[in-house]
C-alpha positions, 0 to 999 in steps of 0.5 A, spaced: 469 497 450 473 501 455 473 499 462 471 504 467 477 507 471 473 505 478 473 498 475 481 498 473 482 501 480 479 495 484 482 490 479 489 493 480 488 493 488 485 486 488 491 484 485 495 485 491 491 481 495 491 475 490 498 475 489 503 470 493 510 472 495 512 466 491 508 468 485 512 475 485 519 472 486 520 475 493 525 471 497 522 467 503 521 471 510 524 469 517 517 467 519 511 466 516 507 472 519 513 477 517 510 482 512 513 481 505 508 486 502 504 492 505 498 495 502 495 502 505 488 505 503 488 512 505 481 515 505 481 522 501 475 527 500 475 525 493 476 517 493 482 513 496 489 512 495 492 505 495 499 504 496 502 497 495 509 496 497 513 489 496 520 487 499 524 487 493 522 495 492 517 495 487 511 499 489 505 502 486 500 508 487 493 507 485 487 512 485 480 511 485 478 517 482 482 516 476 488 519 477 492 513 477 495 508 477 502 511 477 506 505 475 512 504 471 519 503 472 520 505 479 526 510 480 531 508 486 528 513 491 521 509 490 524 502 491 528 505 497 521 508 500 518 501 498 523 497 502 523 501 508 515 501 508 516 493 508 522 493 513 518 497 518 512 493 517 516 486 518 519 489 525 512 492 527 507 488 531 501 493 531 495 490 534 492 486 527 487 481 525 486 476 520 483 480 514 478 476 510 475 482 506 478 488 504 473 494 505 475 501 502 476 506 508 472 512 510 474 519 509 480 520 513 481 513 515 487 509 513 487 501 513 494 497 513 494 490 510 500 486 512 501 481 506 505 475 509 505 467 508 501 466 513 495 470 511 493 477 510 493 481 517 490 488 518 490 494 522 487 501 521 485 508 524 483 515 523 488 519 520 488 523 526 489 517 530 495 514 527 500 514 532 502 507 533 502 506 525 505 513 524 512 510 521 508 506 516 504 512 514 510 516 513 513 511 509 507 510 504 506 518 504 514 518 501 512 513 496 506 517 494 511 523 494 516 520 490 511 517 485 508 524 484 515 527 483 517 522 478 510 522 474 509 530 474 502 530 473 498 526 478 496 529 485 494 527 492 491 531 497 489 530 504 
């Protein structure tokens, strides 16, 4: 029996929240609350695009509508974009709160999750009001663009 795509999407997405830095083999950060990974969920008209980026340059894009996951060996352009996204998150201190659950965003909403040794912190905004988080959003869109370019047949519409 084949697993439905929506279930696969949720499984892939949940794995980002359930993995620890040590399990992923990532080096320690300078502080327990410094991000070593970032998850961005973007509410689109036809589902959700989830971008997962880690400090070592690994990145994934998952699409809830069955258009993904876009995975495989990450070209250097994706690795660079993933490292940039995590570096921005590690330097940036938006108003965040501890996340105990990870709901999907509504249409035109963006939610960021900062993966740290101290727990998972979250911040979000309507897509049109992202300004304090815009650098993170730009970095995530760069990962999506690089994945689409390298995979050729997947698309994400805003």
